[in-house]
N, C-alpha and C positions, 0 to 999 in steps of 0.2 A: 828590295825595290830596287828595281837597277838605276844607277845614279848616272845621268847622262854624262858624257865624256867629254861634252866640247866645252862645256862651262869649265869643267877640272882642269883640262890644257890652257886656260887661256890668264892665269895669274902667271903674265911674265913682264919684265920691263923692259919697256923700249926708250932705245937714245935715239934723240931726233936733233938734224943737222940742217941748217937751212936750206931748203931745195930741195935736199936729199934727204926721201925715208929709210934710214937705215933701221933695220929691226936687231936688235940685241937682247936676247934673252937674261933674264936675272936669276938666278938663284936665289929660291927662298923657301920659305915653309907660311904656309896659312892658315890661318883658325875662322870656323865658321861657325856660329849658332843657328840651327835649323829650327825652323815654328810651321805653323797651317798660314796659309795665307787664305783668305775669307770663310766661303762657304764652300763645304764639300757639295757634290750635287746628290739630290734626294737614295740617288740608288748605291750611294756610299754607307757604310756601317762609320765611315771615319768623324768624331768631333773634334780631334785634337794632334797635334805633331809635337816632338820634341826630339833636342837632337842636336849632336854636332858635327861636323867635319874639321877633316886635317886635309891640306894637299902638300905635298913637299917636292919640290923641284928641282934636280941636283943637274951640273955641269961635270963631266965627267970627259977623259981624253978624248975619246972617239963620238960624242955622244951626248944627249941628255937622257937620266933616267928620271922617272917619277910614280911615287908615291901616294896612293890617296887612302885615307879610312875615315868611315861614314857609320856613324851610331844612332840610331832611329828608333823612336816607340814611337808608334802607333794607335793610340789610345781609342777604343771602340764606346757605338751607345751603349753594350752591355754593360760597360767600366772594364772589361775586359782589355789587357794591354799586346802586344806584339813589337817583340824588340827583335831587327833588322839591319846587323853587323853586311859593310859590305867593301872589300877590297881590292885594291888594285896595284899593280908594281908592273912597271915597263922598261926598256929601255929602247932608244930612239939613236940609231947613227946618225952621225952630225951629215952625210952625204945621203939619207932616205934612202940607203941599200937595205938595212932591217929594221926586223921590230920585235923584238922579246917581248912577249906578256903574259902575265897570270893576274885573272882576276877568281876573286871566290864572295859566295852569299851565304849567310846563316841568319837562318831564324829560330829563335830563344838559344843558340850554340848551338844548333844541329847543321851542319854544312848542306847545303839542299842545290847547292853549284859552285863547279870552278870550272876554269877555263886557264889550259896552258898551252903555247905553243911560239912560233914566230914563221914573221914572215919576210922572204929573202926575194928583192929589186933582181929580176937577171934576164937578158935577150927578151926585152920590149915586155916583159910579162912579171905576176905576183907571183910568187909559189908559197903556199901558206899550208904548214906542219901544223897540225894538233895533236899533243900530246893526252890532253884531259878537255872533254869527261870519257874519249874515245880515242883511237888514233885514226886520222885522216886526215886527206890535203886536198885543196884547193887551190883553183888559178884562178886569178883577179889578172884586168887590164890596169898594165901598166900606167892611164892617167891617173890609177886611186893614189887619194894621198895618206900619209899618215900623219898624227895627231898634231906632233909639231908643225910637220909641212903645213898644215891645214890651218895653224892661228898665226904662223909665220906670213903663209899665202895674206890672211882675209885682216891680219892689220896693215898691211902694205894696201891692200884694196883701200880700206878704211882711209888711210891718210891720203888717200889721192881722190876721194872725195865720192868715190862709187857707193853703190845704196844697194846692188843688188849679187849673190855671191853664192852661186848655186857649185857644191862640188860632192863628189864622190870619197868616202874615206873610211878608212880600212882601222880599226882601236885595239882589235882582239876581244871585246867584251861579249861577241855572240858568235856561233857557231855557222852561221848564217851566208858571214861573209863580207863587203862591206856596204853603209846605210847611206841614203842621197840625204845631203846636209841642202838644206836652203833658206841661205839666210839675208835678213835685210839689215842692214846699217842704218840707223837713222841719223839727222843734223846731229854734232854737236852742240851738247847742251853744258850749262854748269849752272849749279844750285847754291848760290850763295851761303858762306858760314852764319850761322845762327849765333849773334852776340850773348843771347840769354841760357845757352847751353851751358849744363853745368862742367859737360866735358864733349869738347868740339872734336869731331871726326880728323884723322890726321890729313884727309883726301881733301876734306870741304874745301870748296872756291876751284877746285880743278876741273876743267873740258872733260866731257866724257863722251863717248856714244851708245845710246840705247840697241842693240844689239838681238835680233830675234833670231831663234833658228830651230827650223822645225826639220825634225830628222822620221825618215822615213825608210821602208827595209827598200832594195832595189827592188826598182822594177814595178815599185807600187807607188807610181807617187800621186797616184789619182785619188786615191784612197785615206782617212784618215790618217797625220803621222802617228808615231808611238809613242812622241812624246812632243811637246813644245820646252823648248825656255827661252828666257830673257833675262837680260842682263845689261847693266850700265858698267860700261867697261873702258874703264879711263887711256889716255894714251898712251904711258906708262906701262897696261897693258895689266893691272892689278882689276878685276873686279871690287866693287864697293856692296855689291847684294846681286843677287837674283832670284827667279821666281823659274820653276818645274814648273809645268802643267799635266799632270798623266792622262788629266780625263776625268777622272772622279773626283781626285782631290789636286791641291797647288798647294805646293812646299817653298817656304823662303829662305834664303843664306845670308845672312847678314857677317860680313867681315869684319870678326875683332880684333884682332889684331894679326899681322906681319913679321916676321926674320927674317930679314936680307943672308945668303949664304954664300959663303968662299964656296970659289970654283975647286971644285973636287972631295967638299967636304961633305 
């Protein structure tokens, strides 16, 4: 199961200064519990989803590294289970000139997909070189954003009060090049803390943006999106929860805990 990368890269801290929107990305490690959201469509055989997701964002000398690992079990109506594991590792240079990417997907322990390569921005274009699953090259336009560039731009737009943010983004999770991401940013909301709760969430009472991403293959914007994800995005960049709609099923990820990392760790 391909996990949308746009929810994975929004787990960043944002430092706010009066009258000036300054985006500072905080190294961190975030842990999520993943479950089934709502009822699957009648065409789906899935009756339950159980799993976890880990996102690690690190600041290094020349940019950022991101690691993601998800481990999800799909329970089917005949009683069988299917274990899906997905991993993603990237390095993105601070100036946006380079992206190194490596993605894998396993089903029941068997490797079913591996994508590895790099993208280099130069001379008003981006050259993508794939090493796996087969060697090939692509050339994409310079206006395409890499994942961290996209998130920083999105947070800047949200702080300005804008609600629509369409962009082309390349993250290295596919062999077909960039995706068209149509983002809708809702008005800020606040969910008050619950005094009767046994354990209060560490981000209760903090304002957040409801954000919706519709992900399309490039040039196919008139068709149904590949998937849609919504999230509660705090001004500090942390996602309290998210929902990914694959069409047949929806899965929800809820933040259990987060660790803040030192630069270079």
